[in-house]
C-alpha positions as MATLAB code, in Angstrom:
seq = 'MSRIPLPSSTRSPLKPPSTVTKTRVAAPGTPSRTRAISTRSGTPTKSASSASTAQDSAPPPLSIKEAIALRRAEAKKAQAKSNIATNDFISLEDASPFPSKAADDEDILGRWPVTETIERARSTGSLNLATRSLPCIPSALFEIHLGIKPDPLKSVPNEPVLPPSAPPDAPRRGGKRDTPAWFEAQDLQILKLWNNEIIEIQHEISLFGSLKTIDLHKNKLENVPASFADLTALTTLDLSHNSLTSLPTNLFALPELTTLNLSHNSLTALAFNAPFASPSNGTRQRQAGGGSFFTPTVTRATSPLPRLLVLDASHNKLTANAIDLEMPRTLTKVILSANPLGINETRCRSLLQVLGALPKLKELRLENADIGDDAFPPALFTSSPFPNIRILDLGETKVTPEAAKEALKGIKQEVSFDLTTEDPPEGIARIIVGKKVVKEAWEVELERREKIRRAKLADFGDGWDAPLGSTTQSKSRTTRTEANGAQVVAATRAKLPVEVVKESWELEAEQGLLTEGGKRRARAAAAAAAASEAKPQTGLGVGKPSTAGHSPKSTTSGLSLASPQYFSQTTQTLTLPPSSPPSKTFAHTRAFSLAAPSSLFISSSRPEDLVVPSPTLPLSVIVTQPFAQTLKVLVLVNRRMDKSFSLPSIPEGHGGFLPNLEELNLEGCSLADLVSVTYANEASGTVTPPRSTAMILPLIAKLFPSLRTLDLSGNALTSLSLTAEALSSLILATAERKGLKHLRLRGNRLTELDGFQGLAESFKGNRDVPGWHLDELDIRDNEIGKLPPEVGLLPMDVFLVDGNTFRIPPRRVWEREGTKGLLSWLRGRMD';
ca = [
      86.906  109.724  144.047;
      89.689  112.928  143.347;
      89.799  115.464  145.208;
      87.990  118.922  143.998;
      88.591  122.133  145.155;
      85.494  124.132  145.906;
      84.992  127.030  148.210;
      84.219  126.246  151.668;
      83.055  128.467  154.853;
      84.868  126.555  157.064;
      88.248  126.239  155.121;
      90.622  128.919  153.736;
      89.966  129.581  150.005;
      93.290  128.351  149.177;
      92.640  125.091  150.860;
      90.331  122.866  148.435;
      88.139  120.323  150.603;
      89.094  116.418  151.214;
      86.465  115.130  148.944;
      83.320  116.299  147.296;
      80.062  114.257  146.332;
      79.307  114.512  142.799;
      75.505  113.930  141.329;
      74.815  112.495  138.173;
      72.412  114.550  135.740;
      70.091  112.684  134.207;
      68.263  113.139  130.326;
      65.301  114.654  130.335;
      62.390  112.217  130.880;
      64.182  109.981  132.633;
      64.312  109.348  136.424;
      67.674  110.676  138.058;
      70.115  108.563  140.031;
      73.206  109.541  142.017;
      76.306  108.317  140.840;
      79.807  108.444  141.538;
      81.988  110.019  138.161;
      85.208  108.594  137.156;
      87.913  110.693  137.047;
      90.283  108.253  135.474;
      91.344  110.042  131.943;
      94.087  111.569  130.509;
      93.334  114.892  129.490;
      93.029  117.984  131.618;
      89.650  119.320  131.765;
      88.243  123.113  133.076;
      85.532  123.829  135.913;
      83.665  127.028  136.581;
      82.498  126.023  139.786;
      85.674  126.591  141.403;
      86.750  129.856  140.046;
      85.297  131.316  143.677;
      88.700  129.789  145.107;
      91.041  132.072  142.879;
      92.672  134.541  145.753;
      95.639  136.563  145.341;
      98.388  133.723  144.821;
      98.033  131.287  142.457;
      96.466  128.138  143.317;
      98.716  124.509  143.248;
      98.937  122.759  140.314;
      95.736  120.605  139.543;
      96.405  117.034  139.203;
      94.929  114.692  135.848;
      92.452  113.637  137.901;
      91.157  116.949  139.720;
      91.218  118.942  136.029;
      89.001  116.077  135.059;
      86.776  116.527  137.664;
      86.505  120.377  137.370;
      85.637  120.371  133.687;
      83.035  117.741  133.997;
      81.619  119.675  136.666;
      81.556  122.755  134.666;
      79.641  120.894  131.945;
      77.181  119.358  134.452;
      76.821  123.140  135.513;
      75.976  124.507  132.129;
      74.057  121.569  131.210;
      71.788  122.273  134.369;
      71.052  125.885  133.447;
      69.504  125.102  130.258;
      67.824  122.339  131.054;
      63.896  123.100  131.591;
      61.576  120.399  132.765;
      58.377  120.527  131.016;
      55.792  117.915  130.505;
      55.242  118.600  127.034;
      55.240  116.084  124.396;
      56.360  116.993  120.866;
      55.076  114.737  119.295;
      52.189  111.635  119.903;
      55.289  109.019  119.823;
      56.392  110.759  122.974;
      53.138  110.413  124.618;
      52.976  107.025  124.091;
      53.516  105.060  126.751;
      55.470  102.230  125.460;
      58.867  103.163  124.745;
      59.568  103.599  121.150;
      62.164  100.424  119.576;
      65.269  101.107  118.484;
      66.609   99.457  114.996;
      69.043   97.837  116.128;
      66.999   96.386  119.360;
      67.307   93.240  117.356;
      70.699   92.857  115.300;
      71.130   90.307  112.847;
      74.749   89.563  113.933;
      73.579   88.426  117.476;
      75.823   91.826  118.574;
      75.147   93.464  121.397;
      72.665   96.726  121.818;
      74.323  100.040  121.251;
      73.347  100.966  124.734;
      74.399   97.640  126.504;
      77.771   97.606  124.098;
      78.465  100.882  125.442;
      77.618  100.558  129.193;
      79.932   96.992  128.941;
      82.673   99.018  127.824;
      83.148  100.923  130.998;
      84.572   97.431  132.671;
      86.947   96.835  129.155;
      88.258   99.946  128.127;
      87.434   98.921  124.512;
      84.321  100.059  122.315;
      83.374   98.503  118.985;
      80.250  100.202  117.844;
      81.146   99.282  113.999;
      79.229   99.024  110.907;
      75.598  100.181  113.027;
      74.381  102.776  110.291;
      75.363  105.247  113.020;
      74.450  109.088  112.222;
      76.682  110.030  114.753;
      78.881  108.755  118.111;
      75.925  108.012  120.534;
      74.951  110.765  122.877;
      74.702  107.524  125.219;
      78.372  107.241  125.384;
      79.027  110.540  126.953;
      76.093  109.813  129.563;
      77.566  106.536  130.566;
      80.897  107.425  130.846;
      81.246  110.738  131.365;
      78.124  111.730  133.241;
      77.323  114.834  130.397;
      74.993  115.201  127.977;
      76.789  116.402  124.871;
      75.661  119.592  123.067;
      73.203  118.779  119.458;
      74.572  118.665  116.259;
      73.855  120.793  113.209;
      74.196  117.232  110.881;
      72.056  115.367  113.561;
      69.456  117.265  114.507;
      67.283  114.481  115.825;
      69.222  111.759  117.144;
      67.656  108.264  116.938;
      66.308  106.641  120.313;
      68.454  103.840  121.437;
      66.486  101.348  123.471;
      66.818  101.522  126.968;
      68.897   99.302  129.117;
      67.364   96.522  131.043;
      66.265   96.955  134.431;
      69.386   95.969  137.274;
      67.027   93.067  138.114;
      66.158   91.812  134.992;
      68.535   88.608  133.637;
      71.355   89.508  130.729;
      73.018   87.666  128.408;
      75.736   85.787  129.781;
      74.975   86.179  133.559;
      76.356   89.693  134.020;
      74.954   93.067  135.252;
      74.531   95.887  133.085;
      76.916   98.159  134.393;
      80.017   97.168  136.433;
      80.846   98.425  139.792;
      83.184  101.549  140.456;
      86.188   99.569  141.363;
      85.792   97.645  137.668;
      85.230  100.774  135.536;
      88.257  101.732  132.998;
      89.095  104.374  131.137;
      88.039  104.555  127.638;
      90.974  103.607  125.317;
      89.940  102.369  122.205;
      86.987  103.467  119.901;
      85.840  101.801  116.272;
      83.500  103.497  114.829;
      84.101  102.826  111.127;
      81.502  102.137  108.190;
      78.911  104.006  109.762;
      77.383  107.165  108.484;
      78.584  109.532  110.809;
      79.248  113.699  109.341;
      80.055  115.034  112.355;
      81.837  114.446  115.722;
      81.206  116.034  119.255;
      83.715  118.256  120.625;
      83.175  116.475  124.215;
      85.247  113.608  122.383;
      88.391  115.303  124.223;
      87.102  114.632  127.248;
      87.892  111.113  127.037;
      91.194  111.755  127.369;
      93.197  108.408  127.621;
      91.739  107.238  124.072;
      94.722  105.627  122.595;
      93.071  104.195  119.330;
      90.271  105.807  117.148;
      88.886  104.237  113.624;
      86.435  106.229  112.148;
      87.537  105.110  108.352;
      84.584  105.081  106.307;
      82.242  107.406  107.421;
      81.089  110.795  106.041;
      83.135  113.009  107.985;
      83.418  116.657  106.593;
      85.576  118.276  109.405;
      87.273  116.790  112.704;
      86.796  119.264  115.590;
      89.841  121.356  117.318;
      89.368  119.540  120.421;
      89.978  116.621  118.772;
      93.576  117.401  118.997;
      93.148  117.397  122.920;
      93.547  113.420  122.827;
      96.937  113.713  124.235;
      97.340  109.729  124.567;
      96.365  109.065  121.046;
      98.410  106.717  119.276;
      96.649  105.477  116.186;
      93.997  107.436  114.256;
      92.215  105.860  111.587;
      90.391  108.945  109.683;
      90.623  107.308  105.638;
      87.691  107.222  103.391;
      86.109  110.227  104.571;
      85.160  113.710  102.771;
      87.867  115.655  104.776;
      89.150  118.996  103.319;
      91.150  120.081  106.443;
      92.562  119.304  110.014;
      92.590  121.205  112.829;
      95.876  122.535  113.219;
      96.948  121.412  116.767;
      96.427  117.871  115.205;
      99.838  117.448  114.549;
     101.241  118.459  117.599;
      99.797  114.846  119.395;
     102.811  114.016  120.883;
     102.191  110.431  121.067;
     100.640  109.766  117.425;
     102.643  106.745  116.041;
      99.994  106.177  112.808;
      98.111  108.464  110.752;
      95.858  107.289  108.156;
      94.235  109.880  106.146;
      93.878  108.186  102.605;
      90.544  108.966  100.282;
      89.899  112.107  101.266;
      89.874  115.709   99.917;
      92.729  116.979  102.145;
      94.544  119.639   99.910;
      97.286  120.394  102.796;
      99.364  118.767  105.645;
     100.532  121.678  107.736;
     102.968  120.083  109.531;
     104.978  123.169  111.126;
     101.519  125.346  111.731;
     100.820  124.481  115.432;
     104.336  125.652  116.442;
     104.616  129.003  114.770;
     103.547  132.042  116.810;
     101.836  134.951  115.448;
     103.848  137.305  117.679;
     107.326  136.053  117.750;
     107.346  132.553  116.442;
     108.489  130.055  119.294;
     107.103  127.254  119.464;
     103.768  126.614  121.844;
     104.514  123.674  123.826;
     100.843  124.338  126.038;
      97.167  125.599  125.435;
      95.144  126.493  127.809;
      91.461  126.537  128.445;
      88.500  129.673  128.903;
      88.637  129.402  132.630;
      91.091  130.399  135.217;
      91.334  126.732  136.884;
      91.187  124.987  133.339;
      94.890  122.978  132.964;
      96.951  123.170  129.920;
      97.679  120.405  127.979;
     100.957  119.424  127.276;
     101.817  119.420  123.362;
     104.591  118.161  121.440;
     107.447  120.827  120.577;
     107.868  119.289  116.646;
     105.891  117.611  114.297;
     104.353  114.494  115.461;
     107.430  113.199  117.253;
     106.826  109.842  117.558;
     104.806  109.254  114.527;
     105.921  106.107  111.833;
     103.043  105.055  109.504;
     101.778  108.353  107.439;
      99.442  107.346  104.681;
      97.937  110.685  102.483;
      97.047  108.475   99.763;
      94.034  109.297   97.142;
      93.745  113.296   98.031;
      94.474  116.401   96.577;
      98.075  117.195   97.789;
     100.424  119.153   95.929;
     104.111  119.623   96.357;
     103.314  123.039   97.656;
     100.683  122.219  100.481;
     103.078  119.629  102.288;
     105.417  121.144  104.758;
     109.035  120.410  104.228;
     109.686  120.202  108.424;
     108.542  116.205  108.271;
     108.561  114.194  111.587;
     111.840  112.260  111.744;
     110.510  109.545  112.847;
     109.028  108.222  109.543;
     109.437  104.919  108.443;
     106.542  104.630  106.218;
     105.145  107.096  103.830;
     102.446  106.430  101.175;
     101.432  109.826   99.283;
     100.270  107.790   95.907;
      97.898  109.109   93.678;
      98.521  113.233   94.269;
      98.942  115.329   92.112;
     102.412  116.013   93.724;
     104.214  117.280   90.557;
     102.596  120.531   89.215;
     105.680  122.743   90.895;
     108.545  120.800   89.778;
     110.982  123.118   91.954;
     108.963  122.155   94.972;
     108.678  118.740   94.228;
     112.656  117.980   94.408;
     112.462  119.830   97.422;
     110.007  117.462   99.073;
     111.572  114.533   97.329;
     115.525  115.857   99.161;
     113.382  116.059  102.477;
     111.994  112.332  102.051;
     115.506  111.196  101.163;
     117.441  112.433  104.112;
     114.521  110.893  106.456;
     116.809  108.358  108.581;
     114.556  105.761  109.081;
     112.722  105.765  106.227;
     112.059  102.248  105.142;
     109.104  102.947  102.245;
     108.155  105.459  100.136;
     105.449  104.998   97.935;
     104.960  107.518   95.222;
     102.739  105.338   92.708;
     100.399  107.353   90.382;
     101.553  110.562   91.952;
     101.921  112.675   88.548;
     105.805  112.836   88.529;
     108.157  112.466   86.117;
     112.048  112.610   85.300;
     111.969  116.382   86.013;
     111.740  115.608   89.581;
     114.585  113.049   89.372;
     117.380  115.139   87.914;
     121.111  113.851   88.588;
     122.192  116.234   91.199;
     118.919  115.897   93.053;
     120.465  114.218   96.127;
     123.941  115.986   97.409;
     124.572  113.481  100.048;
     123.513  109.776  100.221;
     119.631  109.086  100.146;
     117.599  107.113  101.476;
     119.667  105.700  103.946;
     117.740  102.635  105.226;
     115.237  102.549  102.624;
     113.357   99.005  101.486;
     110.786   99.812   98.885;
     110.882  103.137   96.553;
     107.432  102.494   94.586;
     107.138  104.852   91.347;
     105.372  102.620   89.085;
     102.211  104.078   87.433;
     104.780  107.509   86.877;
     106.534  109.167   84.578;
     109.417  108.251   85.760;
     112.392  106.355   83.348;
     114.686  103.717   84.784;
     117.441  105.313   83.573;
     116.536  108.560   85.257;
     115.707  107.069   88.484;
     118.922  105.235   88.426;
     121.165  108.287   87.586;
     119.217  110.316   90.887;
     119.831  107.293   92.859;
     123.253  106.399   92.339;
     124.530  107.677   95.319;
     122.827  105.355   97.328;
     124.487  102.981   99.416;
     122.129   99.679   99.615;
     122.213   97.203   96.553;
     119.391   98.859   94.190;
     117.152   96.000   92.387;
     114.211   96.698   89.771;
     112.716   93.092   90.003;
     108.951   93.615   90.017;
     107.490   91.350   92.617;
     105.122   91.210   95.443;
     107.952   89.352   97.727;
     109.696   91.875  100.747;
     113.541   92.639   99.486;
     116.288   90.821  101.351;
     118.043   92.762  104.072;
     120.476   95.418  102.524;
     118.085   95.455   98.944;
     116.553   98.493   97.997;
     113.693   97.550   95.463;
     112.656  100.529   92.940;
     109.533   99.765   91.367;
     109.277  102.150   88.217;
     106.912  101.439   85.165;
     103.477  100.272   84.820;
     102.134   97.471   86.735;
     100.762   94.615   84.901;
      98.087   92.399   86.910;
      98.979   88.768   86.669;
      96.339   86.034   87.244;
      96.658   83.558   89.974;
      97.582   80.582   87.963;
     100.364   82.909   86.215;
     101.686   83.922   89.337;
     101.902   79.544   90.168;
     103.137   79.212   86.957;
     106.177   81.294   87.156;
     107.345   80.411   90.663;
     107.134   76.270   89.442;
     109.404   77.639   86.614;
     111.421   79.134   88.560;
     112.087   76.166   90.967;
     112.483   73.848   88.008;
     115.226   76.132   86.459;
     116.802   76.356   89.789;
     116.950   72.365   90.070;
     118.692   71.910   86.342;
     120.885   74.351   87.358;
     121.927   72.377   90.422;
     122.751   69.471   88.270;
     126.469   68.809   87.436;
     129.455   66.883   89.210;
     131.299   66.089   86.397;
     128.649   63.736   84.248;
     129.553   65.962   81.184;
     133.160   64.536   81.424;
     134.428   60.939   80.424;
     136.010   58.881   83.076;
     138.947   59.584   84.827;
     139.062   62.909   83.377;
     140.597   65.581   86.061;
     137.892   67.904   84.827;
     135.168   65.986   87.308;
     137.004   67.703   90.490;
     135.595   71.009   89.926;
     133.396   72.015   92.774;
     129.922   71.738   92.761;
     129.497   75.554   93.564;
     131.275   76.536   90.428;
     129.362   74.220   88.294;
     125.860   75.265   89.585;
     127.301   78.698   88.926;
     128.064   78.377   85.648;
     124.839   76.367   84.550;
     122.293   78.943   86.159;
     124.472   81.905   84.295;
     123.893   79.686   81.234;
     120.263   79.239   81.686;
     119.726   82.770   82.532;
     121.682   84.071   79.471;
     119.630   81.277   76.884;
     116.247   82.630   78.659;
     117.364   86.355   78.053;
     118.367   86.068   74.333;
     115.421   83.804   73.682;
     117.689   80.436   72.883;
     116.797   77.099   73.472;
     118.375   76.163   77.022;
     120.871   72.681   76.984;
     118.802   70.495   78.410;
     120.820   68.983   81.890;
     120.471   65.493   81.938;
     119.640   63.170   85.467;
     121.614   60.378   86.645;
     119.387   57.569   85.359;
     119.131   59.071   81.966;
     123.207   59.225   81.502;
     123.381   55.846   83.155;
     120.921   54.288   80.724;
     122.806   55.905   77.688;
     125.964   54.208   79.346;
     124.277   51.102   79.544;
     124.673   51.145   83.376;
     121.186   49.713   84.719;
     122.023   46.194   84.554;
     124.432   44.804   86.976;
     126.510   43.297   83.932;
     126.881   47.081   82.629;
     127.957   47.882   85.517;
     130.365   45.249   86.003;
     131.751   46.061   82.043;
     131.969   49.938   83.408;
     134.193   48.714   86.487;
     136.443   46.943   84.606;
     136.434   49.430   82.089;
     137.712   52.110   84.648;
     139.857   49.975   86.704;
     141.809   48.938   83.380;
     142.288   52.345   82.478;
     143.165   53.427   85.873;
     145.483   50.808   85.940;
     147.420   51.531   82.778;
     148.176   55.028   83.716;
     149.084   53.878   87.318;
     152.760   54.480   88.192;
     154.719   51.489   89.531;
     155.003   51.217   93.266;
     156.299   49.802   95.770;
     154.681   48.596   99.288;
     151.891   46.338  100.446;
     149.327   45.474   97.237;
     150.067   48.044   94.782;
     150.721   47.167   90.969;
     148.733   43.389   91.487;
     144.814   42.806   91.546;
     143.128   42.641   94.765;
     140.073   40.435   94.900;
     138.671   41.799   98.227;
     135.269   41.424   98.179;
     134.692   40.892   94.596;
     135.778   39.188   91.233;
     139.652   40.293   90.731;
     138.272   42.187   87.425;
     135.993   44.349   89.489;
     138.752   47.036   91.026;
     142.325   47.222   91.009;
     144.780   48.212   94.017;
     146.206   51.031   91.598;
     142.809   52.608   92.027;
     143.735   56.500   93.557;
     141.068   57.506   95.993;
     143.011   60.610   96.630;
     141.575   62.461   93.963;
     139.512   65.937   95.514;
     136.096   64.082   95.270;
     137.438   61.735   97.568;
     140.466   62.932  100.067;
     140.707   66.494  101.216;
     143.864   67.131  101.720;
     143.175   70.388  104.075;
     141.563   67.795  106.328;
     142.943   64.971  105.784;
     139.756   62.974  105.387;
     138.466   60.342  102.970;
     134.890   60.190  102.433;
     133.542   57.213  100.241;
     130.701   57.147   98.254;
     127.545   54.919   99.252;
     126.896   51.540   98.232;
     123.373   51.258   98.007;
     120.537   53.678   97.811;
     119.733   55.285  101.772;
     116.629   53.970  103.153;
     114.118   55.817  104.567;
     114.355   54.578  108.049;
     116.309   52.535  109.982;
     114.330   49.108  110.145;
     116.077   48.344  113.053;
     115.948   51.133  115.404;
     112.532   51.550  117.395;
     112.085   55.438  117.999;
     114.937   56.656  115.693;
     113.346   60.039  114.151;
     112.300   59.689  110.502;
     113.791   62.751  109.814;
     117.912   60.883  109.433;
     121.213   62.761  109.657;
     121.710   64.558  106.409;
     124.627   62.634  105.894;
     122.695   58.976  105.546;
     121.138   60.660  102.306;
     124.241   60.953  100.207;
     123.467   60.101   96.638;
     125.637   58.649   94.213;
     126.328   60.547   91.126;
     129.355   59.598   89.606;
     129.980   57.317   87.445;
     133.620   57.151   89.207;
     131.932   55.920   92.383;
     131.410   52.743   90.314;
     135.211   51.466   90.424;
     135.178   52.302   94.305;
     134.950   48.544   95.899;
     132.058   47.641   97.527;
     132.936   46.482  100.791;
     131.839   48.429  103.387;
     135.418   49.436  104.933;
     137.704   48.142  101.848;
     141.303   48.874  103.855;
     142.865   46.505  101.823;
     142.669   49.504   98.972;
     143.126   52.512  101.772;
     146.233   51.571  102.867;
     147.833   51.481   99.319;
     146.999   55.238   98.775;
     149.611   57.374   99.172;
     147.735   59.609  101.829;
     147.455   56.434  104.266;
     149.925   57.491  106.304;
     148.674   60.336  107.273;
     145.017   59.834  107.422;
     142.615   61.530  110.209;
     139.339   60.621  109.304;
     137.472   57.901  107.300;
     134.010   58.592  106.283;
     132.097   55.108  105.484;
     128.467   55.965  105.502;
     125.348   54.332  104.392;
     128.113   51.442  102.842;
     125.429   48.841  102.933;
     125.964   46.889   99.572;
     128.539   44.538  100.721;
     128.896   44.327  104.689;
     131.892   43.381  105.029;
     135.659   44.557  105.890;
     138.231   43.978  102.973;
     141.643   43.898  105.134;
     145.275   43.424  104.085;
     147.208   40.566  105.204;
     147.666   41.339  108.991;
     151.660   40.063  110.244;
     151.667   38.235  113.521;
     152.454   41.087  115.850;
     151.190   43.724  113.235;
     150.546   47.328  115.418;
     147.367   48.232  113.103;
     146.786   50.265  109.847;
     146.700   53.799  109.243;
     148.362   55.066  112.362;
     147.023   59.000  112.506;
     143.475   57.814  111.998;
     141.408   59.412  114.801;
     137.872   59.404  113.743;
     135.989   56.410  111.692;
     132.437   57.152  110.929;
     130.517   53.671  110.187;
     127.193   55.408  110.493;
     124.128   53.783  108.672;
     126.121   50.450  107.205;
     123.373   48.134  109.184;
     126.800   46.324  110.737;
     125.801   43.843  113.055;
     127.683   42.376  116.392;
     129.966   39.859  114.141;
     131.550   40.987  110.686;
     132.321   39.620  107.915;
     136.362   39.840  107.172;
     138.120   38.790  103.650;
     141.792   39.161  103.535;
     143.816   39.971  100.291;
     146.822   37.877   99.591;
     148.998   40.066   97.818;
     151.537   36.781   96.526;
     148.626   34.972   94.679;
     145.672   38.179   94.125;
     143.178   35.704   95.930;
     141.125   35.745   99.099;
     142.104   33.395  102.134;
     140.394   32.551  103.724;
     136.856   33.166  101.263;
     135.609   34.676  104.512;
     135.367   34.468  108.495;
     133.625   36.812  111.039;
     134.800   38.562  114.063;
     133.498   40.398  116.886;
     133.041   44.235  115.367;
     134.312   46.314  118.081;
     137.737   44.159  118.997;
     138.453   44.345  115.117;
     138.287   48.110  115.157;
     140.320   48.268  118.285;
     142.739   46.216  116.450;
     142.896   47.843  112.907;
     142.821   51.241  113.970;
     145.206   52.201  117.171;
     145.118   55.853  117.502;
     141.086   55.881  117.192;
     139.553   58.755  119.654;
     136.297   58.826  117.818;
     133.999   56.176  116.529;
     130.337   56.488  115.151;
     128.236   53.429  114.988;
     124.751   54.925  114.926;
     122.086   53.381  112.578;
     123.844   50.046  112.507;
     122.158   46.746  113.937;
     124.649   45.762  117.016;
     122.940   44.640  120.244;
     124.196   43.958  124.044;
     126.141   40.744  122.790;
     129.380   43.698  121.635;
     129.250   45.336  124.221;
     130.834   42.643  126.722;
     133.718   44.423  129.458;
     136.115   43.045  127.547;
     135.636   44.543  124.026;
     134.995   47.908  125.403;
     138.075   47.674  127.463;
     140.131   46.767  124.396;
     138.437   49.912  122.319;
     137.853   52.778  125.083;
     140.951   52.350  127.572;
     144.252   53.561  126.793;
     147.536   51.192  126.946;
     150.596   51.240  125.689;
     149.844   50.370  121.837;
     146.485   52.882  121.285;
     145.392   56.270  122.914;
     141.763   55.481  123.655;
     138.677   56.578  122.685;
     136.888   59.739  123.780;
     133.431   59.706  121.880;
     131.350   56.814  121.504;
     128.136   57.359  119.023;
     125.949   54.116  119.410;
     122.695   55.805  118.411;
     119.866   53.707  116.774;
     120.970   50.277  117.127;
     119.166   47.206  119.208;
     121.128   47.688  122.247;
     119.007   46.505  125.465;
     121.148   46.609  128.294;
     123.995   48.154  129.235;
     126.023   44.788  131.675;
     129.333   45.948  129.529;
     129.262   49.742  130.888;
     128.138   48.426  134.731;
     131.484   46.045  134.523;
     133.810   48.877  133.403;
     132.465   50.632  136.444;
     133.200   48.358  138.730;
     136.934   49.847  138.461;
     135.427   53.118  139.575;
     134.837   51.858  142.639;
     136.352   53.893  145.674;
     138.663   55.160  142.512;
     137.808   58.057  140.514;
     140.871   58.090  138.780;
     141.316   54.963  136.554;
     144.116   54.688  134.175;
     143.893   55.005  130.444;
     140.130   56.572  130.373;
     139.438   59.745  128.357;
     135.871   59.070  127.381;
     134.134   61.987  127.436;
     130.736   61.331  125.242;
     128.599   58.608  125.080;
     125.707   58.565  123.098;
     123.154   55.903  123.210;
     119.936   57.258  122.180;
     117.022   55.681  120.387;
     117.941   52.138  121.046;
     115.521   49.852  123.330;
     117.168   50.094  126.951;
     115.072   49.217  129.575;
     117.344   49.646  132.655;
     120.124   52.405  133.733;
     122.242   50.599  135.783;
     123.229   52.687  138.600;
     126.730   51.885  138.438;
     126.906   54.213  135.282;
     126.867   57.383  136.768;
     130.776   56.438  138.363;
     131.795   56.604  134.951;
     133.152   60.562  134.519;
     131.639   61.596  131.306;
     130.802   65.175  130.298;
     128.255   64.011  127.689;
     125.833   61.270  128.220;
     122.544   60.859  126.321;
     120.033   58.627  126.804;
     116.632   59.876  125.050;
     114.186   57.427  123.051;
     114.478   54.744  125.048;
     112.255   52.516  127.184;
     113.422   52.753  130.322;
     111.271   55.182  132.857;
     113.611   55.530  135.754;
     115.043   58.460  135.727;
     112.140   60.287  134.381;
     113.488   62.765  131.512;
     112.885   65.785  133.712;
     116.482   64.726  135.171;
     118.658   65.173  132.523;
     116.268   67.674  130.802;
     116.815   70.252  133.824;
     120.236   69.273  135.116;
     122.049   67.371  131.804;
     124.264   64.815  132.032;
     126.123   65.922  135.830;
     122.533   65.281  137.123;
     121.608   62.499  135.196;
     125.165   60.791  136.408;
     124.668   62.177  140.244;
     120.966   61.089  140.288;
     122.071   57.694  139.245;
     125.232   57.493  141.901;
     122.361   58.051  144.551;
     120.480   54.901  143.430;
     123.443   52.553  144.440;
     123.053   50.504  147.418;
];
């Protein structure tokens, strides 16, 4: 209980007693009961019972709780004086021994009765009495929460009687008692009374000083009491859809209000600056007092609504003359639609200038606001207006796009006049001018699908309109997409037929490429054209047909892969197209994600790709290219039509090919432990022997001595490939090779890691093994049933093991501590 200063015979008048007992005043006709009054509130109040404590010196300032207790005591004292006990019955209904049944005793929506709802709000701090057909705020709210009975309202002389609360020992729904304990009581913070028939509000509403949200929309309010402005903790106030003609002056001095909705009323003025001009000296007032000596002061704002963010005053009778130009600088959204703003053109311009100077304003809606081009002259804004505006709605007005463009030419954002309901992107200011057309749902959906279709059409290209071997095919995809998009837009505006961009299968059908015979003829024709244009060169396999992996007519060693569509001079990267359509999933993987890497879904849409040799690794053709000695990255993703390596003849003691190749990507090629190998014979132009097989890892180590990154993800490798000898020849650096730093084996058929366990034996008692440079090992999405503890000896920075079948160690080991924690855990399991 708060300390309340009262006169005492044993104490000095200047020293109030430490505690005091409060007695609740019961309503007439009900038994009185003693009850502790909650003093938790945010609004200071006054008390006349403590006036005798004033002496020559001023008393110390009162706390919030003390002020509330004083004011409540004063209200109860005044009520006790006017309350005359009587047993006279006003009507026969009052004389009935049975209590009258209120209309909401049985609610068809299954809600609690009004009285019980009010009582329960004491423990939650939130009260919702929406859609109850209430003619006023129930007096029971003040009696139960404040312990006072409000003054009767003129508009409601006979307030409907609410059903009484059930006895304390009666069973309650939910098994809870009717009222919370004194330590459970909370101040009321949320009050929702929307969609009722409230005409007038009790002035005692100001005693609920902790209220933060009040929702009174869709009522019949004609005015708001002046004490409403004492709710200094209020942040959200909704008075829309009422019959208000004016507002209390001090309402614009609420210090914490952020959202104010006054739409659909009959307001004629917004006097933001009215509370701050004193009649005597014009200075701003920060405090407003009460009527007695002990009435505490109410702290108000010193500027109009200093925290207001959203103001909705649409559908009123506001003119520009009646809107104070000293508006809150914090506004981010202002809605003044459906108001006669433009009666005074000069004042309307001043209002627009003030709105344009608001630094945080993002949305301004003046739809159907009775303004025209006169309100937007060319020299309306002297500086850059609306620095953060995103939506300026001038729809259904007389403003023309030309006048809006001229008046807003100094705006910093990019201006868009698109008519759409979507939010504009960041940095775009959308200006809505003209009459809005309301479209049906099917029309909007049709436009959306048409937009998507045109975007897809504009995205085709990449050389389909150029003949084979044409240099125009080296144009970038971005340039072609922009050109096609501009062509579609221009044709649409001119109402001309748009040129149909054909898909790849349509062009293949026209060129006869749907059959294997047609593709062979196309390859032969392209190879012949390339051979006739190729310049004579010297070197391995140049100028003579190569039959690596297919018939001698299928391609030629004179094929140039140096075209920008395959080779990037900047990064020294060669990317060959997929030789077969990609599969949706890897059939050989156990837990590989359905969302395969995007690189596996590269579609071949160029006729030139048909002449690229079909083997997975056509090395016999690559080594003849002018960039072979400097090539650093070779990408062979999803080349699965001919799972073989086409190699040049390897002389005895040959040191390998592509001496500077550092990265090889063979992802999604369905390679097995043994790979088919063909060798080109430059002397006879035949393949000798026709085919042989070799272990894939030793072969790659032999072919590319400078390899640092090898990606074999999405293949069909088993643990038979990962022998200690094969891994040593590939990973460890020697005088002839640099050694691997990154090895990716994700999505294969690995079941064990015996080869890595054998490599780890070299690290027992020796942390520095000559030639070891491996930093990353990716074995995710395989079928590994056990991680050997010896693998923890391998010094690696990245060790990825997700998606396997082993259960030890648990996932939390590497999810919490990463690679270092996992390797440390494995080392700890060693005997």
